[in-house]
Each structure stands twice: as C-alpha cells, then as structure tokens.
ChimeraX commands (.cxc) that place a marker at each C-alpha (Angstrom):
marker #1 position -2.45,-24.07,-19.29 radius 0.5
marker #1 position 1.17,-22.68,-18.02 radius 0.5
marker #1 position 2.70,-19.86,-20.59 radius 0.5
marker #1 position 5.60,-20.72,-23.15 radius 0.5
marker #1 position 9.06,-19.54,-22.51 radius 0.5
marker #1 position 8.84,-17.76,-26.73 radius 0.5
marker #1 position 5.49,-17.27,-26.16 radius 0.5
marker #1 position 5.48,-13.18,-27.59 radius 0.5
marker #1 position 2.59,-10.25,-27.17 radius 0.5
marker #1 position 2.53,-7.56,-30.69 radius 0.5
marker #1 position 1.97,-4.20,-30.02 radius 0.5
marker #1 position 0.49,-2.47,-32.82 radius 0.5
marker #1 position -0.24,1.33,-32.47 radius 0.5
marker #1 position -1.15,4.93,-35.42 radius 0.5
marker #1 position -0.76,7.88,-34.99 radius 0.5
marker #1 position -3.61,9.11,-36.63 radius 0.5
marker #1 position -7.24,8.61,-37.36 radius 0.5
marker #1 position -7.24,7.50,-41.22 radius 0.5
marker #1 position -4.54,5.43,-40.66 radius 0.5
marker #1 position -6.38,3.30,-38.71 radius 0.5
marker #1 position -7.92,1.66,-42.11 radius 0.5
marker #1 position -4.59,2.18,-43.97 radius 0.5
marker #1 position -1.84,-0.33,-44.50 radius 0.5
marker #1 position -0.06,0.71,-40.84 radius 0.5
marker #1 position -1.49,-1.87,-38.85 radius 0.5
marker #1 position -0.80,-4.89,-41.35 radius 0.5
marker #1 position 2.48,-3.69,-42.23 radius 0.5
marker #1 position 3.00,-3.52,-37.97 radius 0.5
marker #1 position 1.52,-7.18,-37.72 radius 0.5
marker #1 position 3.43,-8.29,-40.36 radius 0.5
marker #1 position 6.66,-7.20,-39.42 radius 0.5
marker #1 position 6.49,-8.66,-35.78 radius 0.5
marker #1 position 5.21,-12.13,-37.61 radius 0.5
marker #1 position 8.20,-12.14,-39.69 radius 0.5
marker #1 position 10.41,-11.81,-36.73 radius 0.5
marker #1 position 8.42,-13.56,-34.70 radius 0.5
marker #1 position 8.54,-17.08,-36.80 radius 0.5
marker #1 position 11.96,-16.84,-37.64 radius 0.5
marker #1 position 13.16,-16.34,-33.81 radius 0.5
marker #1 position 10.82,-19.26,-33.22 radius 0.5
marker #1 position 8.20,-16.96,-31.10 radius 0.5
marker #1 position 4.62,-18.34,-30.15 radius 0.5
marker #1 position 2.26,-15.18,-31.03 radius 0.5
marker #1 position -0.24,-15.42,-28.02 radius 0.5
marker #1 position -1.98,-11.97,-28.26 radius 0.5
marker #1 position -2.61,-8.37,-29.90 radius 0.5
marker #1 position -2.68,-4.99,-28.55 radius 0.5
marker #1 position -3.54,-2.06,-30.48 radius 0.5
marker #1 position -4.05,1.70,-29.78 radius 0.5
marker #1 position -5.92,3.72,-32.41 radius 0.5
marker #1 position -5.55,7.66,-33.75 radius 0.5
marker #1 position -2.61,8.07,-30.40 radius 0.5
marker #1 position -0.18,9.67,-30.35 radius 0.5
marker #1 position 3.91,8.68,-29.97 radius 0.5
marker #1 position 4.01,11.64,-27.33 radius 0.5
marker #1 position 1.51,10.35,-24.90 radius 0.5
marker #1 position 2.52,8.90,-22.13 radius 0.5
marker #1 position 1.07,4.93,-20.32 radius 0.5
marker #1 position -2.28,6.26,-19.31 radius 0.5
marker #1 position -3.69,7.72,-22.66 radius 0.5
marker #1 position -3.03,4.38,-24.28 radius 0.5
marker #1 position -5.21,1.61,-23.42 radius 0.5
marker #1 position -4.21,-0.55,-25.71 radius 0.5
marker #1 position -0.81,-0.85,-24.39 radius 0.5
marker #1 position -1.83,-0.62,-20.73 radius 0.5
marker #1 position -4.07,-4.38,-21.66 radius 0.5
marker #1 position -0.98,-5.35,-23.03 radius 0.5
marker #1 position 1.19,-4.17,-19.54 radius 0.5
marker #1 position -2.32,-6.07,-17.45 radius 0.5
marker #1 position -1.46,-9.36,-19.52 radius 0.5
marker #1 position 2.11,-9.64,-18.64 radius 0.5
marker #1 position 2.02,-8.77,-15.38 radius 0.5
marker #1 position -0.92,-11.35,-15.00 radius 0.5
marker #1 position 0.59,-14.57,-17.20 radius 0.5
marker #1 position 4.02,-14.46,-17.98 radius 0.5
marker #1 position 4.51,-13.06,-20.94 radius 0.5
marker #1 position 8.44,-12.01,-20.64 radius 0.5
marker #1 position 8.73,-10.80,-25.13 radius 0.5
marker #1 position 6.87,-7.93,-26.58 radius 0.5
marker #1 position 7.31,-7.63,-30.68 radius 0.5
marker #1 position 7.04,-3.80,-32.04 radius 0.5
marker #1 position 8.10,-3.05,-35.72 radius 0.5
marker #1 position 10.18,-0.46,-34.38 radius 0.5
marker #1 position 10.69,1.61,-31.77 radius 0.5
marker #1 position 8.71,5.09,-32.50 radius 0.5
marker #1 position 5.55,2.63,-32.73 radius 0.5
marker #1 position 6.17,2.44,-28.89 radius 0.5
marker #1 position 6.87,5.69,-28.35 radius 0.5
marker #1 position 8.56,9.07,-31.07 radius 0.5
marker #1 position 8.91,11.02,-27.70 radius 0.5
marker #1 position 11.98,9.98,-25.72 radius 0.5
marker #1 position 11.46,10.58,-22.60 radius 0.5
marker #1 position 8.40,8.69,-22.63 radius 0.5
marker #1 position 9.05,5.73,-24.35 radius 0.5
marker #1 position 12.42,5.50,-21.34 radius 0.5
marker #1 position 8.33,6.25,-19.22 radius 0.5
marker #1 position 7.02,3.05,-20.80 radius 0.5
marker #1 position 10.37,0.92,-21.53 radius 0.5
marker #1 position 11.72,1.07,-17.35 radius 0.5
marker #1 position 7.89,-0.61,-17.02 radius 0.5
marker #1 position 8.46,-3.44,-18.77 radius 0.5
marker #1 position 12.60,-3.94,-17.42 radius 0.5
marker #1 position 10.51,-3.48,-13.90 radius 0.5
marker #1 position 8.35,-6.69,-15.16 radius 0.5
marker #1 position 11.28,-8.11,-16.50 radius 0.5
marker #1 position 10.01,-7.28,-20.31 radius 0.5
marker #1 position 12.01,-7.23,-23.65 radius 0.5
marker #1 position 10.98,-5.25,-26.06 radius 0.5
marker #1 position 11.84,-5.99,-29.85 radius 0.5
marker #1 position 12.34,-4.37,-32.81 radius 0.5
marker #1 position 11.21,-5.69,-35.20 radius 0.5
marker #1 position 12.77,-4.16,-38.71 radius 0.5
marker #1 position 16.50,-4.28,-36.38 radius 0.5
marker #1 position 16.40,-7.33,-33.86 radius 0.5
marker #1 position 17.37,-4.94,-31.63 radius 0.5
marker #1 position 16.01,-4.81,-27.61 radius 0.5
marker #1 position 14.61,-1.43,-26.68 radius 0.5
marker #1 position 15.41,-2.66,-22.93 radius 0.5
marker #1 position 18.72,-3.09,-23.04 radius 0.5
marker #1 position 20.86,0.11,-22.39 radius 0.5
marker #1 position 22.30,0.83,-25.13 radius 0.5
marker #1 position 25.07,3.62,-24.02 radius 0.5
marker #1 position 23.45,6.19,-25.01 radius 0.5
marker #1 position 23.96,9.35,-22.74 radius 0.5
marker #1 position 20.86,10.79,-23.16 radius 0.5
marker #1 position 18.76,7.47,-22.08 radius 0.5
marker #1 position 21.36,7.12,-19.53 radius 0.5
marker #1 position 20.77,10.32,-18.00 radius 0.5
marker #1 position 17.52,10.42,-18.54 radius 0.5
marker #1 position 17.69,7.28,-16.36 radius 0.5
marker #1 position 19.39,8.82,-13.95 radius 0.5
marker #1 position 16.87,11.70,-13.48 radius 0.5
marker #1 position 13.98,9.08,-13.38 radius 0.5
marker #1 position 16.02,7.60,-10.76 radius 0.5
marker #1 position 16.42,10.19,-9.19 radius 0.5
marker #1 position 12.40,11.53,-8.79 radius 0.5
marker #1 position 10.70,7.84,-8.18 radius 0.5
marker #1 position 13.55,7.90,-5.04 radius 0.5
marker #1 position 13.39,11.55,-4.33 radius 0.5
marker #1 position 8.71,10.66,-3.96 radius 0.5
marker #1 position 9.62,7.83,-2.43 radius 0.5
marker #1 position 11.67,9.60,0.60 radius 0.5
marker #1 position 9.04,12.17,0.24 radius 0.5
marker #1 position 6.28,9.46,1.27 radius 0.5
marker #1 position 7.73,8.56,4.04 radius 0.5
marker #1 position 8.68,11.46,5.30 radius 0.5
marker #1 position 5.15,12.05,5.42 radius 0.5
marker #1 position 3.57,9.53,6.91 radius 0.5
marker #1 position 6.73,8.98,9.97 radius 0.5
marker #1 position 5.21,13.31,11.09 radius 0.5
marker #1 position 1.40,11.65,10.30 radius 0.5
marker #1 position 2.61,9.04,13.04 radius 0.5
marker #1 position 4.01,10.74,15.42 radius 0.5
marker #1 position 1.22,13.66,15.05 radius 0.5
marker #1 position -0.86,11.33,16.29 radius 0.5
marker #1 position 1.42,9.16,18.78 radius 0.5
marker #1 position 1.45,12.69,19.85 radius 0.5
marker #1 position -2.65,13.41,20.71 radius 0.5
marker #1 position -3.54,9.94,21.56 radius 0.5
marker #1 position 0.10,7.75,23.15 radius 0.5
marker #1 position -0.08,5.75,20.40 radius 0.5
marker #1 position -0.26,5.04,16.45 radius 0.5
marker #1 position 1.00,1.53,15.93 radius 0.5
marker #1 position -0.39,-1.72,16.86 radius 0.5
marker #1 position -3.63,-2.94,18.02 radius 0.5
marker #1 position -5.20,-1.18,20.22 radius 0.5
marker #1 position -5.37,-1.50,23.87 radius 0.5
marker #1 position -8.09,-3.44,25.71 radius 0.5
marker #1 position -10.52,-0.46,26.85 radius 0.5
marker #1 position -11.04,0.57,22.56 radius 0.5
marker #1 position -14.41,0.18,22.43 radius 0.5
marker #1 position -17.60,0.34,24.61 radius 0.5
marker #1 position -18.07,-3.31,25.98 radius 0.5
marker #1 position -14.16,-2.97,26.88 radius 0.5
marker #1 position -14.79,0.10,28.66 radius 0.5
marker #1 position -17.29,-1.93,30.88 radius 0.5
marker #1 position -15.40,-4.78,31.12 radius 0.5
marker #1 position -12.32,-2.25,32.28 radius 0.5
marker #1 position -14.53,-0.48,34.81 radius 0.5
marker #1 position -16.01,-3.63,36.94 radius 0.5
marker #1 position -11.88,-4.79,36.24 radius 0.5
marker #1 position -11.31,-1.91,38.09 radius 0.5
marker #1 position -13.84,-1.67,41.06 radius 0.5
marker #1 position -13.14,-5.51,41.51 radius 0.5
marker #1 position -9.00,-4.43,42.14 radius 0.5
marker #1 position -10.45,-1.99,44.73 radius 0.5
marker #1 position -9.35,-3.10,47.92 radius 0.5
marker #1 position -12.58,-2.84,50.31 radius 0.5
marker #1 position -12.77,-1.13,53.52 radius 0.5
marker #1 position -11.28,-3.20,56.65 radius 0.5
marker #1 position -10.97,-6.09,53.74 radius 0.5
marker #1 position -8.63,-7.71,51.63 radius 0.5
marker #1 position -7.69,-6.38,48.12 radius 0.5
marker #1 position -8.49,-9.68,46.00 radius 0.5
marker #1 position -5.25,-11.14,43.42 radius 0.5
marker #1 position -5.02,-11.33,40.21 radius 0.5
marker #1 position -6.26,-14.60,39.92 radius 0.5
marker #1 position -9.80,-14.12,41.34 radius 0.5
marker #1 position -10.61,-10.71,39.53 radius 0.5
marker #1 position -10.58,-13.80,37.19 radius 0.5
marker #1 position -12.98,-15.86,38.10 radius 0.5
marker #1 position -14.96,-13.28,38.60 radius 0.5
marker #1 position -15.30,-11.89,35.11 radius 0.5
marker #1 position -15.96,-14.91,34.12 radius 0.5
marker #1 position -18.98,-15.74,36.86 radius 0.5
marker #1 position -20.01,-12.85,35.02 radius 0.5
marker #1 position -19.83,-13.72,31.68 radius 0.5
marker #1 position -17.58,-10.68,30.94 radius 0.5
marker #1 position -15.64,-11.97,27.52 radius 0.5
marker #1 position -12.23,-11.14,26.42 radius 0.5
marker #1 position -10.90,-9.95,23.13 radius 0.5
marker #1 position -10.42,-13.46,22.30 radius 0.5
marker #1 position -12.35,-15.74,23.92 radius 0.5
marker #1 position -10.83,-17.71,26.11 radius 0.5
marker #1 position -11.40,-17.47,30.11 radius 0.5
marker #1 position -10.32,-14.54,31.60 radius 0.5
marker #1 position -6.01,-15.18,33.30 radius 0.5
marker #1 position -4.83,-14.38,35.79 radius 0.5
marker #1 position -1.72,-12.66,33.77 radius 0.5
marker #1 position -4.05,-11.16,31.77 radius 0.5
marker #1 position -6.26,-9.11,34.43 radius 0.5
marker #1 position -2.97,-7.67,36.59 radius 0.5
marker #1 position -1.31,-6.20,32.36 radius 0.5
marker #1 position -4.91,-4.53,31.13 radius 0.5
marker #1 position -4.66,-2.80,34.74 radius 0.5
marker #1 position -1.38,-2.62,35.07 radius 0.5
marker #1 position -1.77,-0.57,31.97 radius 0.5
marker #1 position -4.57,1.17,32.44 radius 0.5
marker #1 position -2.84,2.91,35.09 radius 0.5
marker link #1:1,2 radius 0.2
marker link #1:2,3 radius 0.2
marker link #1:3,4 radius 0.2
marker link #1:4,5 radius 0.2
marker link #1:5,6 radius 0.2
marker link #1:6,7 radius 0.2
marker link #1:7,8 radius 0.2
marker link #1:8,9 radius 0.2
marker link #1:9,10 radius 0.2
marker link #1:10,11 radius 0.2
marker link #1:11,12 radius 0.2
marker link #1:12,13 radius 0.2
marker link #1:13,14 radius 0.2
marker link #1:14,15 radius 0.2
marker link #1:15,16 radius 0.2
marker link #1:16,17 radius 0.2
marker link #1:17,18 radius 0.2
marker link #1:18,19 radius 0.2
marker link #1:19,20 radius 0.2
marker link #1:20,21 radius 0.2
marker link #1:21,22 radius 0.2
marker link #1:22,23 radius 0.2
marker link #1:23,24 radius 0.2
marker link #1:24,25 radius 0.2
marker link #1:25,26 radius 0.2
marker link #1:26,27 radius 0.2
marker link #1:27,28 radius 0.2
marker link #1:28,29 radius 0.2
marker link #1:29,30 radius 0.2
marker link #1:30,31 radius 0.2
marker link #1:31,32 radius 0.2
marker link #1:32,33 radius 0.2
marker link #1:33,34 radius 0.2
marker link #1:34,35 radius 0.2
marker link #1:35,36 radius 0.2
marker link #1:36,37 radius 0.2
marker link #1:37,38 radius 0.2
marker link #1:38,39 radius 0.2
marker link #1:39,40 radius 0.2
marker link #1:40,41 radius 0.2
marker link #1:41,42 radius 0.2
marker link #1:42,43 radius 0.2
marker link #1:43,44 radius 0.2
marker link #1:44,45 radius 0.2
marker link #1:45,46 radius 0.2
marker link #1:46,47 radius 0.2
marker link #1:47,48 radius 0.2
marker link #1:48,49 radius 0.2
marker link #1:49,50 radius 0.2
marker link #1:50,51 radius 0.2
marker link #1:51,52 radius 0.2
marker link #1:52,53 radius 0.2
marker link #1:53,54 radius 0.2
marker link #1:54,55 radius 0.2
marker link #1:55,56 radius 0.2
marker link #1:56,57 radius 0.2
marker link #1:57,58 radius 0.2
marker link #1:58,59 radius 0.2
marker link #1:59,60 radius 0.2
marker link #1:60,61 radius 0.2
marker link #1:61,62 radius 0.2
marker link #1:62,63 radius 0.2
marker link #1:63,64 radius 0.2
marker link #1:64,65 radius 0.2
marker link #1:65,66 radius 0.2
marker link #1:66,67 radius 0.2
marker link #1:67,68 radius 0.2
marker link #1:68,69 radius 0.2
marker link #1:69,70 radius 0.2
marker link #1:70,71 radius 0.2
marker link #1:71,72 radius 0.2
marker link #1:72,73 radius 0.2
marker link #1:73,74 radius 0.2
marker link #1:74,75 radius 0.2
marker link #1:75,76 radius 0.2
marker link #1:76,77 radius 0.2
marker link #1:77,78 radius 0.2
marker link #1:78,79 radius 0.2
marker link #1:79,80 radius 0.2
marker link #1:80,81 radius 0.2
marker link #1:81,82 radius 0.2
marker link #1:82,83 radius 0.2
marker link #1:83,84 radius 0.2
marker link #1:84,85 radius 0.2
marker link #1:85,86 radius 0.2
marker link #1:86,87 radius 0.2
marker link #1:87,88 radius 0.2
marker link #1:88,89 radius 0.2
marker link #1:89,90 radius 0.2
marker link #1:90,91 radius 0.2
marker link #1:91,92 radius 0.2
marker link #1:92,93 radius 0.2
marker link #1:93,94 radius 0.2
marker link #1:94,95 radius 0.2
marker link #1:95,96 radius 0.2
marker link #1:96,97 radius 0.2
marker link #1:97,98 radius 0.2
marker link #1:98,99 radius 0.2
marker link #1:99,100 radius 0.2
marker link #1:100,101 radius 0.2
marker link #1:101,102 radius 0.2
marker link #1:102,103 radius 0.2
marker link #1:103,104 radius 0.2
marker link #1:104,105 radius 0.2
marker link #1:105,106 radius 0.2
marker link #1:106,107 radius 0.2
marker link #1:107,108 radius 0.2
marker link #1:108,109 radius 0.2
marker link #1:109,110 radius 0.2
marker link #1:110,111 radius 0.2
marker link #1:111,112 radius 0.2
marker link #1:112,113 radius 0.2
marker link #1:113,114 radius 0.2
marker link #1:114,115 radius 0.2
marker link #1:115,116 radius 0.2
marker link #1:116,117 radius 0.2
marker link #1:117,118 radius 0.2
marker link #1:118,119 radius 0.2
marker link #1:119,120 radius 0.2
marker link #1:120,121 radius 0.2
marker link #1:121,122 radius 0.2
marker link #1:122,123 radius 0.2
marker link #1:123,124 radius 0.2
marker link #1:124,125 radius 0.2
marker link #1:125,126 radius 0.2
marker link #1:126,127 radius 0.2
marker link #1:127,128 radius 0.2
marker link #1:128,129 radius 0.2
marker link #1:129,130 radius 0.2
marker link #1:130,131 radius 0.2
marker link #1:131,132 radius 0.2
marker link #1:132,133 radius 0.2
marker link #1:133,134 radius 0.2
marker link #1:134,135 radius 0.2
marker link #1:135,136 radius 0.2
marker link #1:136,137 radius 0.2
marker link #1:137,138 radius 0.2
marker link #1:138,139 radius 0.2
marker link #1:139,140 radius 0.2
marker link #1:140,141 radius 0.2
marker link #1:141,142 radius 0.2
marker link #1:142,143 radius 0.2
marker link #1:143,144 radius 0.2
marker link #1:144,145 radius 0.2
marker link #1:145,146 radius 0.2
marker link #1:146,147 radius 0.2
marker link #1:147,148 radius 0.2
marker link #1:148,149 radius 0.2
marker link #1:149,150 radius 0.2
marker link #1:150,151 radius 0.2
marker link #1:151,152 radius 0.2
marker link #1:152,153 radius 0.2
marker link #1:153,154 radius 0.2
marker link #1:154,155 radius 0.2
marker link #1:155,156 radius 0.2
marker link #1:156,157 radius 0.2
marker link #1:157,158 radius 0.2
marker link #1:158,159 radius 0.2
marker link #1:159,160 radius 0.2
marker link #1:160,161 radius 0.2
marker link #1:161,162 radius 0.2
marker link #1:162,163 radius 0.2
marker link #1:163,164 radius 0.2
marker link #1:164,165 radius 0.2
marker link #1:165,166 radius 0.2
marker link #1:166,167 radius 0.2
marker link #1:167,168 radius 0.2
marker link #1:168,169 radius 0.2
marker link #1:169,170 radius 0.2
marker link #1:170,171 radius 0.2
marker link #1:171,172 radius 0.2
marker link #1:172,173 radius 0.2
marker link #1:173,174 radius 0.2
marker link #1:174,175 radius 0.2
marker link #1:175,176 radius 0.2
marker link #1:176,177 radius 0.2
marker link #1:177,178 radius 0.2
marker link #1:178,179 radius 0.2
marker link #1:179,180 radius 0.2
marker link #1:180,181 radius 0.2
marker link #1:181,182 radius 0.2
marker link #1:182,183 radius 0.2
marker link #1:183,184 radius 0.2
marker link #1:184,185 radius 0.2
marker link #1:185,186 radius 0.2
marker link #1:186,187 radius 0.2
marker link #1:187,188 radius 0.2
marker link #1:188,189 radius 0.2
marker link #1:189,190 radius 0.2
marker link #1:190,191 radius 0.2
marker link #1:191,192 radius 0.2
marker link #1:192,193 radius 0.2
marker link #1:193,194 radius 0.2
marker link #1:194,195 radius 0.2
marker link #1:195,196 radius 0.2
marker link #1:196,197 radius 0.2
marker link #1:197,198 radius 0.2
marker link #1:198,199 radius 0.2
marker link #1:199,200 radius 0.2
marker link #1:200,201 radius 0.2
marker link #1:201,202 radius 0.2
marker link #1:202,203 radius 0.2
marker link #1:203,204 radius 0.2
marker link #1:204,205 radius 0.2
marker link #1:205,206 radius 0.2
marker link #1:206,207 radius 0.2
marker link #1:207,208 radius 0.2
marker link #1:208,209 radius 0.2
marker link #1:209,210 radius 0.2
marker link #1:210,211 radius 0.2
marker link #1:211,212 radius 0.2
marker link #1:212,213 radius 0.2
marker link #1:213,214 radius 0.2
marker link #1:214,215 radius 0.2
marker link #1:215,216 radius 0.2
marker link #1:216,217 radius 0.2
marker link #1:217,218 radius 0.2
marker link #1:218,219 radius 0.2
marker link #1:219,220 radius 0.2
marker link #1:220,221 radius 0.2
marker link #1:221,222 radius 0.2
marker link #1:222,223 radius 0.2
marker link #1:223,224 radius 0.2
marker link #1:224,225 radius 0.2
marker link #1:225,226 radius 0.2
marker link #1:226,227 radius 0.2
marker link #1:227,228 radius 0.2
marker link #1:228,229 radius 0.2
view
C-alpha cells in the first residue's frame, strides 16, 4: 500500500531510566498527536529511545536508527518530535542527525513551535558546523579516492593490469587451451602456418570451449594470440 503524502512518524526520547515510567513519553506523544491533528497529518509509526542521553549520536540510538530505516523503506517524509531537545541536546550531534534526515528529504518538525528543524535558520554556529561536516565528508571522500587510485596503480605495476575482464588464459582450463592455441599457431617445419580460421576449426574439433560457449572464431583466436604475445 502506498504511503500518504500526509503520513508522519514520531520520535520520542527520555534520558533517564526513571523517566520511562513517568510522564515523558505521554507528554511527548500528546504534543505530537495534537500537532498532527491540527495539520492534517496521519501518524503511521512511533519510535522510542528509552533512557538514552540527548548527547548520544545515531549509532547509540536503536529507536532513531529504526526510524531512519523506516523512512528509507516506505517514503514517510515528515517526522515529529516534541521539541528540538528530544532529538539532541548536543548541537553537533543534533546537526549530524538532522543532516541525515536532510539527505533523505525528510522534514523534522518540533511540535511545540511548529518549526522545521531541517531548514537552515541562519544561525552562524549551525552554519559553521554544517560547513565543517561537509568539509570533513569531502576530505574523507578525497582520501578514499586517493587510496583506491594508489591501490590500482600498485596492482597495475605488479600485474600489468587492474580493471576489466581478465585476459584469456587466467584459469587452468584456459591456460591449457592457450597452450594448444600457441602450438597450432607455430609454423611446422617445411610446412605452411595455419590460418586463424584453421586454428579455430581445430579447437572446435578438439571440443576446447570458448569463454562464452560459442564456436571459435578466427578474430577471437587472433586477438587472444596477439594479446598473449
């Protein structure tokens, strides 16, 4: 069943274990439900983190991780929290989490104020954090690309190639076929060198398979022998 455009999920969090049985969850649930009713949103899922500090990042929040997995799988594009502190109490942690939602195209709404937390508010500190996070991500990407390029170059220097299909003769069966092909390509003493078409015919007659399972062709034989040479 397709997800309605007005579908929304809620995220609730309390920091202390003692708060789990207190009014924290009912209060947050009520605030989100009131906002949803007022703005015509259908609540389709609730995700909880019980006794989880607001300074913990995404990797330490199973409820939030489940919410993001739900968003990725079914198209929900609105998440409600009671207020910004339910998402995070640490500015850096909050920006990292909001950055994840931004990339998914999700609006995170604070029910108490109606503010879209994923929209840039012009705060210079938040802007600086986003720029630093973006610069770090770009740096990590550049380092990874550099490492992969270096690995390819080392492999190419050691083996003569790195990418693409391996040349014919890379497996034991192909090595045997290549040896037969080279033998057939030699000019016999006092005789005439075989043509590529003749070599292909003899390979077929000997039931030596090609890589694709098709009959041998003169052009294939020529390309393999020239590359092997």
